[in-house]
PQR file with spaces between the fields and no chain letter, atoms N, CA, C, O and H, PARSE charges and radii, in Angstrom:
ATOM       1  N    UNK     1      73.993  -45.027   13.673 -0.4000 1.5000
ATOM       2  CA   UNK     1      73.425  -43.907   12.955 -0.0000 2.0000
ATOM       3  C    UNK     1      74.543  -42.987   12.470  0.5500 1.7000
ATOM       4  O    UNK     1      75.454  -42.668   13.233 -0.5500 1.4000
ATOM       5  N    UNK     2      74.484  -42.567   11.233 -0.4000 1.5000
ATOM       6  CA   UNK     2      75.509  -41.707   10.646 -0.0000 2.0000
ATOM       7  C    UNK     2      75.344  -40.265   11.105  0.5500 1.7000
ATOM       8  O    UNK     2      74.228  -39.772   11.267 -0.5500 1.4000
ATOM       9  H    UNK     2      73.744  -42.826   10.613  0.4000 1.0000
ATOM      10  N    UNK     3      76.463  -39.609   11.309 -0.4000 1.5000
ATOM      11  CA   UNK     3      76.471  -38.186   11.666 -0.0000 2.0000
ATOM      12  C    UNK     3      75.977  -37.406   10.451  0.5500 1.7000
ATOM      13  O    UNK     3      76.538  -37.568    9.367 -0.5500 1.4000
ATOM      14  H    UNK     3      77.369  -40.010   11.178  0.4000 1.0000
ATOM      15  N    UNK     4      74.953  -36.570   10.587 -0.4000 1.5000
ATOM      16  CA   UNK     4      74.438  -35.822    9.437 -0.0000 2.0000
ATOM      17  C    UNK     4      75.421  -34.765    8.923  0.5500 1.7000
ATOM      18  O    UNK     4      75.303  -34.306    7.787 -0.5500 1.4000
ATOM      19  H    UNK     4      74.497  -36.439   11.468  0.4000 1.0000
ATOM      20  N    UNK     5      76.381  -34.384    9.750 -0.4000 1.5000
ATOM      21  CA   UNK     5      77.369  -33.380    9.354 -0.0000 2.0000
ATOM      22  C    UNK     5      78.753  -33.822    9.844  0.5500 1.7000
ATOM      23  O    UNK     5      79.311  -33.211   10.756 -0.5500 1.4000
ATOM      24  H    UNK     5      76.477  -34.757   10.673  0.4000 1.0000
ATOM      25  N    UNK     6      79.311  -34.885    9.239 -0.4000 1.5000
ATOM      26  CA   UNK     6      80.603  -35.388    9.717 -0.0000 2.0000
ATOM      27  C    UNK     6      81.726  -34.401    9.436  0.5500 1.7000
ATOM      28  O    UNK     6      81.646  -33.624    8.484 -0.5500 1.4000
ATOM      29  H    UNK     6      78.858  -35.381    8.498  0.4000 1.0000
ATOM      30  N    UNK     7      82.772  -34.424   10.257 -0.4000 1.5000
ATOM      31  CA   UNK     7      83.901  -33.524   10.030 -0.0000 2.0000
ATOM      32  C    UNK     7      84.671  -33.897    8.759  0.5500 1.7000
ATOM      33  O    UNK     7      84.641  -35.037    8.296 -0.5500 1.4000
ATOM      34  H    UNK     7      82.837  -35.055   11.031  0.4000 1.0000
ATOM      35  N    UNK     8      85.347  -32.913    8.229 -0.4000 1.5000
ATOM      36  CA   UNK     8      86.222  -33.156    7.079 -0.0000 2.0000
ATOM      37  C    UNK     8      87.419  -33.985    7.543  0.5500 1.7000
ATOM      38  O    UNK     8      87.804  -33.933    8.711 -0.5500 1.4000
ATOM      39  H    UNK     8      85.371  -31.986    8.605  0.4000 1.0000
ATOM      40  N    UNK     9      87.987  -34.730    6.641 -0.4000 1.5000
ATOM      41  CA   UNK     9      89.254  -35.411    6.905 -0.0000 2.0000
ATOM      42  C    UNK     9      90.317  -34.603    6.183  0.5500 1.7000
ATOM      43  O    UNK     9      90.213  -34.354    4.982 -0.5500 1.4000
ATOM      44  H    UNK     9      87.674  -34.772    5.692  0.4000 1.0000
ATOM      45  N    UNK    10      91.339  -34.196    6.922 -0.4000 1.5000
ATOM      46  CA   UNK    10      92.334  -33.246    6.426 -0.0000 2.0000
ATOM      47  C    UNK    10      93.737  -33.826    6.571  0.5500 1.7000
ATOM      48  O    UNK    10      94.034  -34.527    7.538 -0.5500 1.4000
ATOM      49  H    UNK    10      91.424  -34.399    7.898  0.4000 1.0000
ATOM      50  N    UNK    11      94.590  -33.527    5.604 -0.4000 1.5000
ATOM      51  CA   UNK    11      96.030  -33.722    5.759 -0.0000 2.0000
ATOM      52  C    UNK    11      96.599  -32.323    5.914  0.5500 1.7000
ATOM      53  O    UNK    11      96.536  -31.508    4.994 -0.5500 1.4000
ATOM      54  H    UNK    11      94.349  -32.957    4.818  0.4000 1.0000
ATOM      55  N    UNK    12      97.160  -32.053    7.097 -0.4000 1.5000
ATOM      56  CA   UNK    12      97.709  -30.730    7.398 -0.0000 2.0000
ATOM      57  C    UNK    12      99.117  -30.654    6.848  0.5500 1.7000
ATOM      58  O    UNK    12      99.970  -31.475    7.188 -0.5500 1.4000
ATOM      59  H    UNK    12      97.212  -32.716    7.844  0.4000 1.0000
ATOM      60  N    UNK    13      99.360  -29.680    6.006 -0.4000 1.5000
ATOM      61  CA   UNK    13     100.641  -29.513    5.334 -0.0000 2.0000
ATOM      62  C    UNK    13     101.075  -28.063    5.488  0.5500 1.7000
ATOM      63  O    UNK    13     100.382  -27.270    6.126 -0.5500 1.4000
ATOM      64  H    UNK    13      98.667  -29.014    5.729  0.4000 1.0000
ATOM      65  N    UNK    14     102.198  -27.719    4.917 -0.4000 1.5000
ATOM      66  CA   UNK    14     102.701  -26.351    4.937 -0.0000 2.0000
ATOM      67  C    UNK    14     102.737  -25.841    3.514  0.5500 1.7000
ATOM      68  O    UNK    14     103.288  -26.524    2.651 -0.5500 1.4000
ATOM      69  H    UNK    14     102.761  -28.363    4.399  0.4000 1.0000
ATOM      70  N    UNK    15     102.197  -24.711    3.227 -0.4000 1.5000
ATOM      71  CA   UNK    15     101.513  -23.739    4.080 -0.0000 2.0000
ATOM      72  C    UNK    15     100.004  -23.924    4.097  0.5500 1.7000
ATOM      73  O    UNK    15      99.297  -23.052    4.602 -0.5500 1.4000
ATOM      74  H    UNK    15     101.749  -24.155    3.928  0.4000 1.0000
ATOM      75  N    UNK    16      99.491  -25.007    3.575 -0.4000 1.5000
ATOM      76  CA   UNK    16      98.055  -25.195    3.458 -0.0000 2.0000
ATOM      77  C    UNK    16      97.695  -26.608    3.893  0.5500 1.7000
ATOM      78  O    UNK    16      98.566  -27.372    4.308 -0.5500 1.4000
ATOM      79  H    UNK    16     100.066  -25.715    3.165  0.4000 1.0000
ATOM      80  N    UNK    17      96.452  -26.949    3.803 -0.4000 1.5000
ATOM      81  CA   UNK    17      95.991  -28.291    4.108 -0.0000 2.0000
ATOM      82  C    UNK    17      95.283  -28.868    2.888  0.5500 1.7000
ATOM      83  O    UNK    17      94.873  -28.143    1.982 -0.5500 1.4000
ATOM      84  H    UNK    17      95.744  -26.328    3.466  0.4000 1.0000
ATOM      85  N    UNK    18      95.150  -30.199    2.889 -0.4000 1.5000
ATOM      86  CA   UNK    18      94.506  -30.904    1.780 -0.0000 2.0000
ATOM      87  C    UNK    18      93.280  -31.629    2.334  0.5500 1.7000
ATOM      88  O    UNK    18      93.387  -32.396    3.291 -0.5500 1.4000
ATOM      89  H    UNK    18      95.483  -30.789    3.625  0.4000 1.0000
ATOM      90  N    UNK    19      92.137  -31.388    1.739 -0.4000 1.5000
ATOM      91  CA   UNK    19      90.902  -32.044    2.169 -0.0000 2.0000
ATOM      92  C    UNK    19      90.833  -33.428    1.507  0.5500 1.7000
ATOM      93  O    UNK    19      90.787  -33.543    0.282 -0.5500 1.4000
ATOM      94  H    UNK    19      92.050  -30.765    0.962  0.4000 1.0000
ATOM      95  N    UNK    20      90.828  -34.453    2.329 -0.4000 1.5000
ATOM      96  CA   UNK    20      90.766  -35.839    1.857 -0.0000 2.0000
ATOM      97  C    UNK    20      89.317  -36.316    1.776  0.5500 1.7000
ATOM      98  O    UNK    20      88.933  -37.009    0.833 -0.5500 1.4000
ATOM      99  H    UNK    20      90.866  -34.360    3.324  0.4000 1.0000
ATOM     100  N    UNK    21      88.514  -35.937    2.779 -0.4000 1.5000
ATOM     101  CA   UNK    21      87.093  -36.245    2.782 -0.0000 2.0000
ATOM     102  C    UNK    21      86.339  -34.944    3.053  0.5500 1.7000
ATOM     103  O    UNK    21      86.572  -34.302    4.077 -0.5500 1.4000
ATOM     104  H    UNK    21      88.826  -35.375    3.545  0.4000 1.0000
ATOM     105  N    UNK    22      85.454  -34.552    2.165 -0.4000 1.5000
ATOM     106  CA   UNK    22      84.744  -33.273    2.327 -0.0000 2.0000
ATOM     107  C    UNK    22      83.956  -33.207    3.633  0.5500 1.7000
ATOM     108  O    UNK    22      83.459  -34.212    4.140 -0.5500 1.4000
ATOM     109  H    UNK    22      85.266  -35.073    1.332  0.4000 1.0000
ATOM     110  N    UNK    23      83.866  -32.021    4.140 -0.4000 1.5000
ATOM     111  CA   UNK    23      83.097  -31.732    5.338 -0.0000 2.0000
ATOM     112  C    UNK    23      83.169  -30.240    5.576  0.5500 1.7000
ATOM     113  O    UNK    23      83.971  -29.548    4.950 -0.5500 1.4000
ATOM     114  H    UNK    23      84.270  -31.205    3.728  0.4000 1.0000
ATOM     115  N    UNK    24      82.355  -29.747    6.457 -0.4000 1.5000
ATOM     116  CA   UNK    24      82.318  -28.305    6.704 -0.0000 2.0000
ATOM     117  C    UNK    24      83.204  -27.877    7.855  0.5500 1.7000
ATOM     118  O    UNK    24      83.442  -26.684    8.045 -0.5500 1.4000
ATOM     119  H    UNK    24      81.703  -30.309    6.966  0.4000 1.0000
ATOM     120  N    UNK    25      83.704  -28.849    8.636 -0.4000 1.5000
ATOM     121  CA   UNK    25      84.433  -28.491    9.845 -0.0000 2.0000
ATOM     122  C    UNK    25      85.424  -29.580   10.242  0.5500 1.7000
ATOM     123  O    UNK    25      85.441  -30.673    9.676 -0.5500 1.4000
ATOM     124  H    UNK    25      83.510  -29.818    8.481  0.4000 1.0000
ATOM     125  N    UNK    26      86.260  -29.243   11.246 -0.4000 1.5000
ATOM     126  CA   UNK    26      87.123  -30.186   11.952 -0.0000 2.0000
ATOM     127  C    UNK    26      86.965  -29.884   13.442  0.5500 1.7000
ATOM     128  O    UNK    26      86.279  -28.929   13.808 -0.5500 1.4000
ATOM     129  H    UNK    26      86.246  -28.355   11.706  0.4000 1.0000
ATOM     130  N    UNK    27      87.581  -30.673   14.287 -0.4000 1.5000
ATOM     131  CA   UNK    27      87.515  -30.454   15.729 -0.0000 2.0000
ATOM     132  C    UNK    27      88.873  -30.006   16.260  0.5500 1.7000
ATOM     133  O    UNK    27      89.914  -30.497   15.823 -0.5500 1.4000
ATOM     134  H    UNK    27      88.138  -31.449   13.989  0.4000 1.0000
ATOM     135  N    UNK    28      88.851  -29.071   17.203 -0.4000 1.5000
ATOM     136  CA   UNK    28      90.068  -28.591   17.851 -0.0000 2.0000
ATOM     137  C    UNK    28      90.645  -29.707   18.713  0.5500 1.7000
ATOM     138  O    UNK    28      89.924  -30.317   19.503 -0.5500 1.4000
ATOM     139  H    UNK    28      88.005  -28.673   17.558  0.4000 1.0000
ATOM     140  N    UNK    29      91.935  -29.977   18.567 -0.4000 1.5000
ATOM     141  CA   UNK    29      92.586  -31.037   19.338 -0.0000 2.0000
ATOM     142  C    UNK    29      92.666  -30.677   20.818  0.5500 1.7000
ATOM     143  O    UNK    29      92.710  -31.577   21.658 -0.5500 1.4000
ATOM     144  H    UNK    29      92.521  -29.481   17.925  0.4000 1.0000
ATOM     145  N    UNK    30      92.686  -29.396   21.163 -0.4000 1.5000
ATOM     146  CA   UNK    30      92.803  -28.982   22.558 -0.0000 2.0000
ATOM     147  C    UNK    30      91.470  -28.928   23.279  0.5500 1.7000
ATOM     148  O    UNK    30      91.393  -29.266   24.460 -0.5500 1.4000
ATOM     149  H    UNK    30      92.650  -28.665   20.481  0.4000 1.0000
ATOM     150  N    UNK    31      90.418  -28.508   22.589 -0.4000 1.5000
ATOM     151  CA   UNK    31      89.137  -28.253   23.250 -0.0000 2.0000
ATOM     152  C    UNK    31      87.994  -29.129   22.760  0.5500 1.7000
ATOM     153  O    UNK    31      86.990  -29.287   23.453 -0.5500 1.4000
ATOM     154  H    UNK    31      90.481  -28.234   21.629  0.4000 1.0000
ATOM     155  N    UNK    32      88.141  -29.693   21.576 -0.4000 1.5000
ATOM     156  CA   UNK    32      87.049  -30.447   20.978 -0.0000 2.0000
ATOM     157  C    UNK    32      86.031  -29.570   20.284  0.5500 1.7000
ATOM     158  O    UNK    32      85.050  -30.071   19.733 -0.5500 1.4000
ATOM     159  H    UNK    32      88.957  -29.564   21.012  0.4000 1.0000
ATOM     160  N    UNK    33      86.255  -28.250   20.304 -0.4000 1.5000
ATOM     161  CA   UNK    33      85.334  -27.316   19.662 -0.0000 2.0000
ATOM     162  C    UNK    33      85.316  -27.516   18.150  0.5500 1.7000
ATOM     163  O    UNK    33      86.308  -27.918   17.542 -0.5500 1.4000
ATOM     164  H    UNK    33      87.051  -27.843   20.751  0.4000 1.0000
ATOM     165  N    UNK    34      84.183  -27.230   17.576 -0.4000 1.5000
ATOM     166  CA   UNK    34      84.014  -27.283   16.132 -0.0000 2.0000
ATOM     167  C    UNK    34      84.713  -26.072   15.502  0.5500 1.7000
ATOM     168  O    UNK    34      84.563  -24.948   15.980 -0.5500 1.4000
ATOM     169  H    UNK    34      83.376  -26.904   18.069  0.4000 1.0000
ATOM     170  N    UNK    35      85.472  -26.306   14.433 -0.4000 1.5000
ATOM     171  CA   UNK    35      86.138  -25.241   13.683 -0.0000 2.0000
ATOM     172  C    UNK    35      85.664  -25.342   12.243  0.5500 1.7000
ATOM     173  O    UNK    35      85.961  -26.321   11.558 -0.5500 1.4000
ATOM     174  H    UNK    35      85.594  -27.220   14.045  0.4000 1.0000
ATOM     175  N    UNK    36      84.939  -24.351   11.785 -0.4000 1.5000
ATOM     176  CA   UNK    36      84.527  -24.318   10.383 -0.0000 2.0000
ATOM     177  C    UNK    36      85.784  -24.204    9.511  0.5500 1.7000
ATOM     178  O    UNK    36      86.714  -23.479    9.866 -0.5500 1.4000
ATOM     179  H    UNK    36      84.698  -23.556   12.342  0.4000 1.0000
ATOM     180  N    UNK    37      85.821  -24.903    8.387 -0.4000 1.5000
ATOM     181  CA   UNK    37      87.012  -24.854    7.525 -0.0000 2.0000
ATOM     182  C    UNK    37      87.327  -23.442    7.076  0.5500 1.7000
ATOM     183  O    UNK    37      88.492  -23.107    6.863 -0.5500 1.4000
ATOM     184  H    UNK    37      85.066  -25.492    8.099  0.4000 1.0000
ATOM     185  N    UNK    38      86.314  -22.611    6.928 -0.4000 1.5000
ATOM     186  CA   UNK    38      86.559  -21.216    6.532 -0.0000 2.0000
ATOM     187  C    UNK    38      87.288  -20.443    7.616  0.5500 1.7000
ATOM     188  O    UNK    38      87.854  -19.386    7.338 -0.5500 1.4000
ATOM     189  H    UNK    38      85.367  -22.882    7.101  0.4000 1.0000
ATOM     190  N    UNK    39      87.287  -20.949    8.862 -0.4000 1.5000
ATOM     191  CA   UNK    39      87.968  -20.285    9.980 -0.0000 2.0000
ATOM     192  C    UNK    39      89.238  -21.008   10.418  0.5500 1.7000
ATOM     193  O    UNK    39      89.884  -20.577   11.373 -0.5500 1.4000
ATOM     194  H    UNK    39      86.827  -21.808    9.088  0.4000 1.0000
ATOM     195  N    UNK    40      89.610  -22.081    9.753 -0.4000 1.5000
ATOM     196  CA   UNK    40      90.774  -22.871   10.153 -0.0000 2.0000
ATOM     197  C    UNK    40      92.061  -22.152    9.764  0.5500 1.7000
ATOM     198  O    UNK    40      92.358  -21.977    8.582 -0.5500 1.4000
ATOM     199  H    UNK    40      89.086  -22.431    8.977  0.4000 1.0000
ATOM     200  N    UNK    41      92.819  -21.739   10.782 -0.4000 1.5000
ATOM     201  CA   UNK    41      94.065  -21.009   10.543 -0.0000 2.0000
ATOM     202  C    UNK    41      95.255  -21.589   11.305  0.5500 1.7000
ATOM     203  O    UNK    41      96.399  -21.247   11.008 -0.5500 1.4000
ATOM     204  H    UNK    41      92.578  -21.881   11.742  0.4000 1.0000
ATOM     205  N    UNK    42      95.002  -22.459   12.281 -0.4000 1.5000
ATOM     206  CA   UNK    42      96.065  -23.000   13.125 -0.0000 2.0000
ATOM     207  C    UNK    42      96.018  -24.523   13.109  0.5500 1.7000
ATOM     208  O    UNK    42      94.974  -25.129   13.350 -0.5500 1.4000
ATOM     209  H    UNK    42      94.072  -22.737   12.522  0.4000 1.0000
ATOM     210  N    UNK    43      97.188  -25.140   12.815 -0.4000 1.5000
ATOM     211  CA   UNK    43      97.298  -26.596   12.857 -0.0000 2.0000
ATOM     212  C    UNK    43      98.754  -26.980   12.984  0.5500 1.7000
ATOM     213  O    UNK    43      99.653  -26.164   12.779 -0.5500 1.4000
ATOM     214  H    UNK    43      98.036  -24.647   12.619  0.4000 1.0000
ATOM     215  N    UNK    44      98.970  -28.234   13.324 -0.4000 1.5000
ATOM     216  CA   UNK    44     100.315  -28.781   13.432 -0.0000 2.0000
ATOM     217  C    UNK    44     100.515  -29.802   12.322  0.5500 1.7000
ATOM     218  O    UNK    44      99.766  -30.772   12.214 -0.5500 1.4000
ATOM     219  H    UNK    44      98.240  -28.897   13.490  0.4000 1.0000
ATOM     220  N    UNK    45     101.524  -29.576   11.508 -0.4000 1.5000
ATOM     221  CA   UNK    45     101.850  -30.529   10.446 -0.0000 2.0000
ATOM     222  C    UNK    45     102.389  -31.810   11.072  0.5500 1.7000
ATOM     223  O    UNK    45     102.010  -32.907   10.663 -0.5500 1.4000
ATOM     224  H    UNK    45     102.133  -28.788   11.596  0.4000 1.0000
ATOM     225  N    UNK    46     103.266  -31.678   12.057 -0.4000 1.5000
ATOM     226  CA   UNK    46     103.888  -32.843   12.678 -0.0000 2.0000
ATOM     227  C    UNK    46     102.870  -33.690   13.434  0.5500 1.7000
ATOM     228  O    UNK    46     102.899  -34.919   13.356 -0.5500 1.4000
ATOM     229  H    UNK    46     103.573  -30.787   12.389  0.4000 1.0000
ATOM     230  N    UNK    47     101.968  -33.031   14.168 -0.4000 1.5000
ATOM     231  CA   UNK    47     100.988  -33.764   14.964 -0.0000 2.0000
ATOM     232  C    UNK    47      99.699  -34.058   14.200  0.5500 1.7000
ATOM     233  O    UNK    47      98.876  -34.852   14.656 -0.5500 1.4000
ATOM     234  H    UNK    47     101.945  -32.034   14.231  0.4000 1.0000
ATOM     235  N    UNK    48      99.518  -33.422   13.039 -0.4000 1.5000
ATOM     236  CA   UNK    48      98.330  -33.613   12.201 -0.0000 2.0000
ATOM     237  C    UNK    48      97.049  -33.379   12.999  0.5500 1.7000
ATOM     238  O    UNK    48      96.167  -34.235   13.075 -0.5500 1.4000
ATOM     239  H    UNK    48     100.187  -32.777   12.668  0.4000 1.0000
ATOM     240  N    UNK    49      96.981  -32.162   13.603 -0.4000 1.5000
ATOM     241  CA   UNK    49      95.789  -31.789   14.342 -0.0000 2.0000
ATOM     242  C    UNK    49      95.528  -30.300   14.200  0.5500 1.7000
ATOM     243  O    UNK    49      96.438  -29.511   13.944 -0.5500 1.4000
ATOM     244  H    UNK    49      97.697  -31.467   13.542  0.4000 1.0000
ATOM     245  N    UNK    50      94.271  -29.937   14.371 -0.4000 1.5000
ATOM     246  CA   UNK    50      93.825  -28.547   14.208 -0.0000 2.0000
ATOM     247  C    UNK    50      93.597  -27.902   15.566  0.5500 1.7000
ATOM     248  O    UNK    50      93.352  -28.584   16.562 -0.5500 1.4000
ATOM     249  H    UNK    50      93.532  -30.578   14.578  0.4000 1.0000
ATOM     250  N    UNK    51      93.684  -26.561   15.591 -0.4000 1.5000
ATOM     251  CA   UNK    51      93.463  -25.791   16.806 -0.0000 2.0000
ATOM     252  C    UNK    51      92.538  -24.616   16.518  0.5500 1.7000
ATOM     253  O    UNK    51      92.588  -24.018   15.443 -0.5500 1.4000
ATOM     254  H    UNK    51      93.884  -26.007   14.782  0.4000 1.0000
ATOM     255  N    UNK    52      91.697  -24.295   17.488 -0.4000 1.5000
ATOM     256  CA   UNK    52      90.738  -23.208   17.327 -0.0000 2.0000
ATOM     257  C    UNK    52      91.427  -21.856   17.192  0.5500 1.7000
ATOM     258  O    UNK    52      90.955  -21.004   16.439 -0.5500 1.4000
ATOM     259  H    UNK    52      91.657  -24.781   18.361  0.4000 1.0000
ATOM     260  N    UNK    53      92.525  -21.639   17.897 -0.4000 1.5000
ATOM     261  CA   UNK    53      93.217  -20.359   17.857 -0.0000 2.0000
ATOM     262  C    UNK    53      94.652  -20.495   18.317  0.5500 1.7000
ATOM     263  O    UNK    53      95.135  -21.596   18.584 -0.5500 1.4000
ATOM     264  H    UNK    53      92.909  -22.332   18.508  0.4000 1.0000
ATOM     265  N    UNK    54      95.327  -19.359   18.407 -0.4000 1.5000
ATOM     266  CA   UNK    54      96.742  -19.340   18.788 -0.0000 2.0000
ATOM     267  C    UNK    54      96.957  -19.863   20.208  0.5500 1.7000
ATOM     268  O    UNK    54      97.930  -20.572   20.462 -0.5500 1.4000
ATOM     269  H    UNK    54      94.935  -18.465   18.190  0.4000 1.0000
ATOM     270  N    UNK    55      96.065  -19.524   21.129 -0.4000 1.5000
ATOM     271  CA   UNK    55      96.217  -19.975   22.520 -0.0000 2.0000
ATOM     272  C    UNK    55      96.141  -21.499   22.615  0.5500 1.7000
ATOM     273  O    UNK    55      96.930  -22.122   23.326 -0.5500 1.4000
ATOM     274  H    UNK    55      95.274  -18.948   20.923  0.4000 1.0000
ATOM     275  N    UNK    56      95.203  -22.087   21.907 -0.4000 1.5000
ATOM     276  CA   UNK    56      95.056  -23.547   21.922 -0.0000 2.0000
ATOM     277  C    UNK    56      96.257  -24.218   21.254  0.5500 1.7000
ATOM     278  O    UNK    56      96.739  -25.247   21.728 -0.5500 1.4000
ATOM     279  H    UNK    56      94.562  -21.581   21.329  0.4000 1.0000
ATOM     280  N    UNK    57      96.736  -23.637   20.158 -0.4000 1.5000
ATOM     281  CA   UNK    57      97.919  -24.181   19.479 -0.0000 2.0000
ATOM     282  C    UNK    57      99.129  -24.135   20.409  0.5500 1.7000
ATOM     283  O    UNK    57      99.864  -25.117   20.515 -0.5500 1.4000
ATOM     284  H    UNK    57      96.345  -22.802   19.772  0.4000 1.0000
ATOM     285  N    UNK    58      99.343  -23.007   21.081 -0.4000 1.5000
ATOM     286  CA   UNK    58     100.482  -22.867   21.992 -0.0000 2.0000
ATOM     287  C    UNK    58     100.376  -23.875   23.140  0.5500 1.7000
ATOM     288  O    UNK    58     101.365  -24.506   23.511 -0.5500 1.4000
ATOM     289  H    UNK    58      98.746  -22.210   20.995  0.4000 1.0000
ATOM     290  N    UNK    59      99.187  -24.018   23.690 -0.4000 1.5000
ATOM     291  CA   UNK    59      98.973  -24.969   24.784 -0.0000 2.0000
ATOM     292  C    UNK    59      99.371  -26.374   24.380  0.5500 1.7000
ATOM     293  O    UNK    59     100.072  -27.066   25.119 -0.5500 1.4000
ATOM     294  H    UNK    59      98.384  -23.505   23.389  0.4000 1.0000
ATOM     295  N    UNK    60      98.923  -26.796   23.205 -0.4000 1.5000
ATOM     296  CA   UNK    60      99.211  -28.158   22.741 -0.0000 2.0000
ATOM     297  C    UNK    60     100.681  -28.324   22.373  0.5500 1.7000
ATOM     298  O    UNK    60     101.281  -29.361   22.658 -0.5500 1.4000
ATOM     299  H    UNK    60      98.354  -26.233   22.605  0.4000 1.0000
ATOM     300  N    UNK    61     101.261  -27.310   21.744 -0.4000 1.5000
ATOM     301  CA   UNK    61     102.646  -27.415   21.308 -0.0000 2.0000
ATOM     302  C    UNK    61     103.611  -27.373   22.490  0.5500 1.7000
ATOM     303  O    UNK    61     104.708  -27.924   22.405 -0.5500 1.4000
ATOM     304  H    UNK    61     100.774  -26.468   21.513  0.4000 1.0000
ATOM     305  N    UNK    62     103.223  -26.731   23.584 -0.4000 1.5000
ATOM     306  CA   UNK    62     104.057  -26.706   24.776 -0.0000 2.0000
ATOM     307  C    UNK    62     104.069  -28.057   25.494  0.5500 1.7000
ATOM     308  O    UNK    62     104.947  -28.312   26.320 -0.5500 1.4000
ATOM     309  H    UNK    62     102.331  -26.283   23.652  0.4000 1.0000
ATOM     310  N    UNK    63     103.110  -28.915   25.188 -0.4000 1.5000
ATOM     311  CA   UNK    63     103.060  -30.259   25.775 -0.0000 2.0000
ATOM     312  C    UNK    63     104.168  -31.160   25.219  0.5500 1.7000
ATOM     313  O    UNK    63     104.495  -32.187   25.815 -0.5500 1.4000
ATOM     314  H    UNK    63     102.397  -28.709   24.517  0.4000 1.0000
ATOM     315  N    UNK    64     104.734  -30.778   24.093 -0.4000 1.5000
ATOM     316  CA   UNK    64     105.721  -31.646   23.431 -0.0000 2.0000
ATOM     317  C    UNK    64     106.985  -31.772   24.236  0.5500 1.7000
ATOM     318  O    UNK    64     107.914  -32.465   23.822 -0.5500 1.4000
ATOM     319  H    UNK    64     104.469  -29.944   23.609  0.4000 1.0000
């Protein structure tokens, strides 16, 4: 069964991102939480993943 609201497919770049497949949201790499594209402000270009906020981004980036 298809997801009625699949996440967007994104290429995370600097200073912006490129939407490859339309969708309304992505998932936080640290928490799995839904992030609406209108609220997406934190991501890693190198790791190609999104984060809900600064705390989640710091947590993931400190794992490197």
